[in-house]
N, C-alpha and C positions, 0 to 999 in steps of 0.2 A: 504494500500500500504506500503510495506517495504521501508525503507529509502535507496535510491540509492545515491551513491556519484556522483560527476560531471564526466561525460564522455567527453573525448576530441575527436573532429572530426578533422582529418587532411585531407584537400581537395585541389584540384587544383584551385587556385584563378584566374587563367587565363582563365578558362572555365566558360562561362556565365551560362550554364546548371548547373554546380556544385555550383556556387554561388547562383543561384535560389533555388536549393535543400536545401542548408544550411539555407537560409532565411525561406523556408517553414518549415523545421524541427524546427527552432527557434520559429516560430509562433505557432506550435502545441505541443511544449514541455509541459510535465506535470508540470514543475516548471521552473522559469526563469533561475535558476542556474544548471539545469540538464545537459546542454551541454556547452562546451567551444569550440570555433571554431578557428583553427590555419591553416593558409595557408601553403601548402607544401613548397612553395617557400620562406618562411620567415626564418630569422635568429633565431627567437624564436623556431621554430620547430627543426632546426638543433642543437640548444643548448640543448633543453629539451629532444629531442628524436633522439640522434645521431645514434641509431640502425635502424631507418627508413630511408633508403637511398633515395636520391633525385629521382632516376629513378623509384624506387618502389612506392613512394607516388604519383608520377605523373601518374602512371598506374592505381591506384586503391585507393579508399577511405580507410582510416584507422580510427579505433575507439580504443581509449585507455581508459580502465576502471580505476576506482580509485585504484584497486589493481595492476595496471600496466599490466594487461592482454591486449594484442593487437589482434584485429580482423581486417581482411582486406577484402575488396570487399564484396561479397555476404554474407560472414560470419558475417559482421558487421550489416547487415540489421535487423535480429531479435532483436538484442540488441537495435538498434535505435527505432524500432517499439514499443518495450516494454516501452519506455520512452516518448511516444506520447499520448496526450489526444485523446480519441475516436478511437484509432487504436490498443490498447493493445490486444484486442481479437484476432488479426491476429497472435500474437506471437505463439499461439498453432499450427497454420497452418504450420509455418516454421519447425516444428518438423517432418512433414510428408515427407518421402523420395522422393516421386514424386514432391512435391513442391520444395524441395532442388535442384533436378536436373533441373527443369524448371527455378528456381530462378538463379542458377549459369549461365545457358545459356543466360538468359535475361540480367543479370547484365553484363556479359562479352561483349555482343553485344552492349549494351548502352555505357559501358566504352570505348570500342574500337572505337565507332562512335560519341562520345560526342561533338566533335567540329563541325561535320557535322550537328548533331541534333540541336546544339546551333544556328547555322546559319539558319537552316530551320525553327525552331519555334520562333526565335527571342524573347527570354524571356523578360518580362517586367522589371525584376530586373537587372539593370546594375549598374556598379560602378559610 
């Protein structure tokens, strides 16, 4: 495995589904320091990433790589998957055009309905 720098995940901390996903990602990371998690609503995010607007980061997940490249929403998913134990093989699937189209549609639906989904499934991970 080539050495990857720490990737920063900016997420909606008011969404229990989002918080649960961040915990799941943390538990499956290839190394303990591969991800840093920053709530969209935090002053730290505003100070470190002023180019990521409040309304934008509340609409979609953002991943900032060590070279400051930013991926948003479904574009972040392959990069996240590539940093997870046992799931890295899925990275190649994300390169297939049909998977990209499906992934975008699925991600947008989940992102747009995350508060309803959160209430429906009542995630075990709460603050």
